[in-house]
C-alpha positions as CSV (number, residue, x, y, z in Angstrom):
1,M,0.1,0.1,0.1
2,T,1.3,3.3,-0.9
3,F,0.6,6.7,-0.1
4,V,0.4,9.7,-2.4
5,T,0.9,13.1,-1.0
6,S,-0.9,15.8,-3.5
7,L,0.8,19.4,-2.0
8,T,-1.3,22.2,-3.3
9,L,0.7,25.7,-3.8
10,E,-1.0,29.2,-4.4
11,S,0.5,32.2,-4.5
12,G,0.4,36.3,-5.4
13,D,3.8,36.5,-5.8
14,R,5.1,34.3,-8.3
15,A,8.8,34.1,-7.3
16,A,7.7,32.9,-4.1
17,L,6.0,30.1,-5.0
18,D,8.7,28.9,-7.4
19,G,11.3,29.2,-4.7
20,V,9.1,26.7,-2.3
21,V,8.3,24.8,-5.6
22,E,12.3,24.2,-5.9
23,D,12.8,23.6,-2.7
24,I,10.3,20.7,-2.4
25,R,11.7,19.4,-5.5
26,D,14.7,19.3,-4.5
27,T,14.4,18.1,-1.0
28,V,12.3,15.2,-2.3
29,R,14.7,14.6,-4.8
30,R,17.8,14.4,-2.1
31,K,15.8,11.6,-0.2
32,G,15.1,9.6,-3.3
33,A,11.5,9.9,-3.4
34,E,9.2,9.7,-6.3
35,L,8.3,13.2,-7.3
36,K,5.1,14.3,-9.8
37,G,5.1,17.6,-11.2
38,P,5.3,20.1,-10.5
39,H,1.9,21.0,-12.8
40,S,0.8,24.6,-13.2
41,E,-2.5,26.0,-13.8
42,S,-3.4,28.9,-15.1
43,P,-3.3,31.8,-13.0
44,T,-6.7,33.5,-12.0
45,Q,-7.1,36.8,-11.6
46,H,-9.5,38.6,-9.0
47,F,-10.8,41.7,-9.4
48,V,-12.1,43.4,-5.9
49,P,-14.8,46.3,-5.9
50,Q,-13.3,49.3,-4.1
51,Y,-15.7,51.4,-2.1
52,K,-15.3,54.8,-1.8
53,R,-17.6,55.3,1.1
54,L,-17.9,52.4,4.0
55,D,-21.5,52.3,4.1
56,G,-21.1,50.5,0.5
57,G,-22.4,53.6,-1.4
58,R,-22.9,53.7,-5.0
59,D,-19.7,55.2,-6.4
60,T,-16.1,52.9,-6.3
61,F,-12.8,53.8,-7.0
62,D,-11.3,51.1,-9.8
63,A,-11.2,47.9,-9.0
64,W,-8.9,45.8,-7.7
65,S,-7.2,43.2,-9.4
66,Y,-4.4,40.7,-8.3
67,T,-3.5,37.3,-9.6
68,V,-2.8,34.2,-8.2
69,Y,-0.6,31.5,-9.0
70,R,-1.2,27.9,-8.8
71,R,1.6,24.8,-8.9
72,R,0.3,21.1,-7.8
73,V,2.8,18.6,-7.4
74,E,2.9,14.9,-5.7
75,I,5.0,12.9,-3.6
76,R,4.6,8.9,-3.9
77,G,5.6,6.5,-1.2
78,A,8.1,8.6,0.9
79,D,5.3,9.3,4.3
80,E,7.9,10.4,6.0
81,V,9.8,13.3,3.6
82,A,6.1,14.8,3.0
83,R,5.8,14.7,7.0
84,D,8.9,16.4,6.9
85,I,7.7,19.4,4.1
86,M,4.6,19.8,5.6
87,S,6.3,21.2,8.9
88,W,8.3,23.4,7.0
89,D,7.7,27.7,7.8
90,F,6.6,28.9,4.2
91,P,6.5,32.5,3.2
92,N,3.2,34.4,4.7
93,S,2.5,35.0,0.7
94,V,2.5,30.9,-0.1
95,H,-0.5,29.0,1.1
96,V,-0.1,25.3,1.4
97,T,-2.5,22.5,1.4
98,A,-2.2,18.2,1.4
99,D,-4.1,15.6,0.5
100,I,-3.5,11.9,1.4
101,E,-4.6,9.5,-0.7
102,R,-3.8,5.7,-0.3
103,V,-3.4,4.0,-3.0
104,Q,-3.7,0.2,-3.7
105,H,-1.3,-1.5,-5.8
106,V,-3.0,-3.8,-8.5
107,G,-3.9,-7.5,-7.1
108,S,-3.0,-6.7,-3.4
109,P,-5.1,-7.4,-0.8
110,A,-8.2,-5.0,0.6
């Protein structure tokens, strides 16, 4: 039985995001674990209205826009490496989520 840890990393700071992904990639390779990715998704553009008054009147400034970048990586069969990475102190600008899935090989008992 193998565990697959899928990490999703999001940030508005592309340089910080790419730095964290590179650190993860280097660590996983150095430890001899299997890594799939990083997979890049198209950046998403978000728009936030800015009101001129606190009571939400109709007068607004131009909308504030920002871009969110997302990368996904999978660490296969290296539970200790994945646990170690999740204990890192990531920059505040990078949001990391982890999903863990148990994968059984074909023909193995349930």
